[in-house]
VEXLO-247972 format. One line per 5 residues: their letters; for each residue x, y, z of N, C-alpha, C. Coordinates in steps of 0.02 Angstrom, whole numbers. Each point is the difference from the previous one (the first is absolute). Last residue first. Example, Ala and Ser with C-alpha at 12.3 -4.5 7.8 and 13.67 -1.06 7.14 Angstrom:
residues 2
SA> 642 -112 354 42 59 3 -39 55 37; 15 -286 -4 -45 59 0 45 60 0
end
This chain:
residues 195
AAGGP> -651 -2429 -4789 71 20 -4 22 6 -71; -249 32 136 39 -40 -46 71 27 -5; -132 49 229 -16 2 -71 47 -43 -42; -11 28 247 35 54 -34 -11 2 -74; -26 -232 126 -8 66 32 40 53 -39
FPLAV> -107 -220 -114 64 22 28 -10 70 30; -210 -170 -13 41 43 -43 64 22 36; -109 -236 62 -14 71 11 43 42 -47; -96 -261 -34 58 43 14 -22 72 8; -134 -199 -61 -8 29 66 59 46 20
EALQS> -13 -117 -212 -66 30 8 -8 35 67; 194 -130 -53 1 66 -33 -66 36 8; 22 -223 75 33 46 45 1 70 -30; -82 -173 -132 -47 15 53 30 50 50; 136 -81 -172 -52 43 -29 -52 19 52
AAVKV> 175 -151 61 24 69 -9 -55 45 -28; 23 -234 117 -59 32 -30 15 74 -11; 151 -149 110 -2 -17 -71 -60 32 -35; 39 19 239 50 37 -39 -5 -12 -74; -127 -119 165 -31 63 -19 48 40 -44
YLATT> 60 -207 107 -31 -7 -66 -34 65 -24; 102 -21 219 51 -6 -52 -30 0 -69; -129 -14 204 9 67 -30 54 1 -53; -55 -189 144 -36 3 -64 11 67 -35; 89 -33 214 32 -49 -44 -31 4 -69
NISRH> -95 127 172 63 30 -23 37 -48 -47; -196 -62 120 -15 33 -63 63 33 -29; 4 -218 162 3 73 1 -15 28 -69; -8 -232 33 -23 23 65 -5 76 3; -28 -164 -221 46 45 35 -31 21 67
GLLDA> -83 -149 -189 14 -24 68 50 43 37; -108 17 -227 69 -22 4 19 -26 69; -219 86 -39 11 -54 -48 71 -28 7; -55 190 129 -35 -60 24 13 -59 -47; 82 210 -67 37 -24 59 -31 -65 26
VENIP> -112 114 -171 60 -31 -26 41 -30 57; -185 125 61 -23 -62 -33 60 -38 -29; 37 213 93 -13 -49 54 -25 -67 -29; 35 184 -147 64 -28 24 -11 -51 56; -183 46 -196 22 30 63 62 -36 28
RRRGV> -40 9 -263 -27 -38 56 24 32 65; 44 65 -241 -28 42 54 -36 -41 53; 137 -70 -193 -73 -1 -11 -37 36 56; 235 -25 12 -14 36 -63 -73 3 -17; 69 -129 184 8 72 16 -15 41 -62
LQTAL> 2 -230 -32 -57 19 41 3 74 19; 182 -95 -119 -60 3 -42 -60 24 40; 199 -40 116 7 60 -42 -62 9 -44; 15 -196 128 -9 58 44 2 65 -41; 48 -201 -114 -70 4 20 -13 62 42
SHRLL> 223 -46 -57 -38 19 -60 -74 7 16; 147 -81 166 10 71 -11 -42 24 -59; -2 -229 38 -32 34 57 5 76 -9; 117 -137 -150 -72 0 -15 -40 34 55; 229 -26 34 -9 46 -57 -74 3 -18
HAGAV> 73 -155 161 -8 67 28 -10 52 -56; 49 -230 -47 -70 10 20 -11 72 24; 216 -8 -137 -35 -57 30 -72 18 16; 203 131 -90 -46 -31 -47 -35 -62 28; 198 212 23 -56 -25 41 -52 -29 -47
RGLEI> 193 91 -97 27 -44 52 -55 -28 46; -83 64 -238 55 31 37 24 -48 52; -131 -50 -244 3 -5 73 61 37 28; -181 -6 -225 70 13 20 3 1 76; -186 -133 -153 12 54 47 74 5 16
GGHRL> -136 -163 -141 37 54 -33 15 60 45; -104 -222 48 -48 51 -23 34 60 -31; 128 -173 97 -38 -32 -56 -51 49 -29; 117 65 193 45 0 -58 -36 -28 -61; -116 -9 202 7 69 -22 44 4 -62
RKRVI> -22 -208 103 -62 18 -34 1 73 -22; 185 -86 124 -7 -37 -62 -61 23 -40; 34 89 218 50 24 -48 -8 -33 -68; -138 -79 176 -18 69 -19 49 26 -52; 45 -211 91 -61 -3 -40 -17 71 -25
RSVPS> 177 -19 152 19 -25 -67 -61 -3 -46; -36 58 225 35 54 -35 20 -22 -70; -91 -162 139 -53 48 -19 32 58 -38; 147 -164 89 -41 -26 -55 -54 48 -24; 142 66 191 32 -4 -66 -44 -28 -55
ASKFP> -44 21 246 -26 52 -45 26 -8 -71; -25 -220 156 32 65 7 -30 49 -50; -78 -225 18 35 3 65 33 68 12; -227 -101 -140 63 36 -10 33 10 68; -163 -210 -21 -2 73 0 69 30 -13
GVPPT> -30 -239 -104 -23 28 63 0 76 -3; 110 -237 -128 -56 46 -8 -24 23 68; 254 -79 -51 -64 -26 25 -54 54 -5; 83 6 -193 1 -47 56 50 22 54; -133 171 -163 65 -34 4 -1 -48 60
FSLFL> -175 155 -53 -6 -61 -42 65 -40 1; -116 169 194 53 -7 -49 -12 -64 -41; -201 145 119 49 -54 9 52 3 -56; -216 148 135 48 -4 -55 55 -50 16; -179 19 157 -31 14 -65 49 -11 -57
YPSDV> 4 -134 242 22 62 -32 -28 7 -70; -25 -190 156 -50 52 7 18 64 -39; 58 -265 -57 30 60 27 -54 53 6; 37 -250 -107 -33 18 63 37 59 32; -16 -48 -271 36 -22 59 -38 25 61
NPRAR> -10 19 -269 -46 -36 44 39 -30 58; 52 230 -155 18 -71 12 -47 -31 52; -81 200 -159 33 -9 65 15 -74 11; -123 84 -196 73 0 -1 33 -16 66; -246 23 -60 32 -30 -59 76 -9 5
LIYDA> -154 94 175 -36 -55 -31 38 -36 -55; 92 192 117 -17 -51 49 -31 -61 -34; 50 190 -136 60 -31 27 -16 -58 46; -179 129 -78 29 -37 -55 63 -37 23; -100 148 151 -42 -61 -9 29 -44 -55
LAAGT> 102 209 32 13 -44 57 -39 -66 -7; -42 168 -158 67 -28 -10 19 -47 56; -203 117 18 -4 -49 -54 68 -33 -13; -9 176 157 -35 -59 25 -5 -54 -52; 86 207 -66 48 -35 43 -32 -63 29
EEILP> -138 141 -128 52 -30 -42 51 -40 41; -172 122 117 -25 -58 -38 54 -33 -42; 75 126 223 -38 20 -59 -16 -62 -42; 48 35 263 17 -46 -53 -41 18 -61; 89 137 239 -52 -18 -48 27 -45 -55
AVRDR> 95 3 255 10 35 -63 -56 -21 -48; 58 4 284 -38 -28 -55 12 43 -62; 151 -58 239 -42 47 -37 -35 -37 -56; 163 -25 249 -35 -30 -56 -41 54 -35; 229 47 139 -72 4 2 -28 -37 -60
KSKTR> 236 52 51 -26 -47 50 -75 3 9; 151 113 -164 -21 40 58 -32 -43 55; 71 -100 -203 59 34 26 -18 39 63; -161 -204 -51 24 59 -37 61 29 35; -154 -210 23 72 7 11 29 59 -38
RVFVE> -226 -72 -104 26 -13 67 74 16 4; -233 53 -158 73 3 0 23 -5 73; -225 -60 -164 20 12 69 76 -5 3; -177 62 -204 59 -40 18 18 20 71; -243 16 -158 52 27 43 56 -50 11
GARWD> -242 -2 -96 50 30 -45 56 33 39; -201 -130 75 9 70 17 48 35 -48; -40 -232 -30 -66 34 0 7 75 13; 194 -142 9 -26 7 -68 -66 39 -2; 215 -9 161 -72 0 11 -33 15 -67
IDRLQ> 252 -93 88 -39 30 -54 -74 -7 16; 173 -94 137 3 73 6 -38 36 -56; 41 -243 26 -56 24 42 -2 76 5; 180 -112 -114 -62 -8 -37 -59 29 39; 231 108 59 -25 -69 -1 -66 -1 -38
LARLE> 235 170 25 -71 -11 -15 -17 -74 -1; 223 103 28 -35 -25 59 -74 -15 -13; 147 98 -165 25 -67 15 -37 -32 59; -47 225 -58 -23 -45 -54 21 -72 15; 78 166 143 -72 -9 10 -28 -47 -52
GNRIG> 225 66 -18 -9 -46 56 -74 -14 14; 53 160 -168 25 -66 -19 -14 -51 56; -163 208 3 73 -9 -2 17 -72 -19; -229 142 -75 29 -40 54 75 -9 -12; -177 122 -133 57 33 33 30 -41 56
TTALL> -190 -36 -167 -11 4 72 55 36 37; -5 -41 -241 -66 27 16 -14 6 75; 208 -88 -102 -14 65 -33 -66 30 22; 72 -218 78 46 51 22 -20 69 -25; -125 -183 -78 -11 10 72 46 54 28
LLVAR> 27 -64 -226 -63 35 10 -13 14 74; 190 -129 -58 7 70 -21 -65 39 12; -5 -232 48 47 34 44 4 74 -19; -125 -142 -140 -35 12 63 44 38 49; 98 -67 -201 -51 51 -14 -38 17 65
DRLDI> 155 -176 8 33 65 -4 -49 57 -14; -80 -225 4 23 21 66 29 71 -3; -62 -98 -203 -59 14 40 19 24 70; 173 -70 -146 -31 61 -24 -60 20 44; 102 -206 42 42 55 23 -28 67 -23
PTAKG> -105 -199 -76 -13 13 72 42 58 27; -54 9 -261 34 -46 46 -19 14 72; -95 125 -187 8 -68 -26 29 -49 51; -56 248 -18 -43 -40 44 6 -74 -18; 167 242 -21 -46 -47 -31 -43 -36 51
IADIA> 114 251 10 4 -67 29 -52 -45 -33; 21 236 -44 49 -40 -38 6 -72 27; -136 172 104 -31 -24 -62 46 -44 -41; 82 107 196 -50 -51 18 -31 -30 -63; 151 177 -29 35 -59 26 -49 -55 17
RRVDD> -88 208 -67 32 -33 -56 36 -64 22; -96 139 165 -52 -34 -39 32 -39 -58; 139 139 126 -21 -57 42 -50 -42 -39; 67 199 -101 54 -49 1 -19 -62 40; -152 180 0 4 -30 -68 55 -52 -4
WSLRP> -22 131 195 -49 -54 -2 -1 -33 -69; 228 107 81 -66 25 -18 -48 -59 0; 207 -11 163 -16 -9 -71 -67 34 -13; 209 37 197 -68 -19 -18 -5 -9 -75; 164 75 236 1 -31 -66 -70 -25 -16
PFHAM> 27 213 159 1 -73 3 4 -29 -71; 112 236 68 -65 -27 -23 3 -76 4; 144 169 167 -2 -34 -65 -71 -21 -19; 57 116 206 34 37 -53 -5 -34 -68; -79 -65 231 -49 30 -45 33 35 -59
end
């Protein structure tokens, strides 16, 4: 708990997403990847495990399987992210017999086999959006950024924990540290008066 989690401001995340074009299949896939990571807080491995059947279009939800905590969970699918996913599926996703949502365009076309391709997509798109990157710049950076944004918007910590799929609220408590202005509001006066 001694360090602050690496994170981006929502303006930086938004700028990176807005910098992605819509002209090529790779652009459409990458835009859907970044939006899904940035708005649901899912992990790299969870994103790679997503299947087409895991999107509930009517309910506006993403069913997340095989989570780190070994529990399935449901994440909300906001309208912009749903539109980007639909655009990718209908206009860009390779026409191959695979249940997986996100596919590599590099032959052999198929699901991402490791975390590296997703991390490369995130780093490439953040750099393209003009974001200075530190040593942590993969999918987890977007997860931290979402959690920090939600805490900053005063979302209940248990709600943030549920969205991120944390078993323990103590894991989520890391993000409370970044809400310094909110912590200042509840700080007690120094005993003995002003120094």
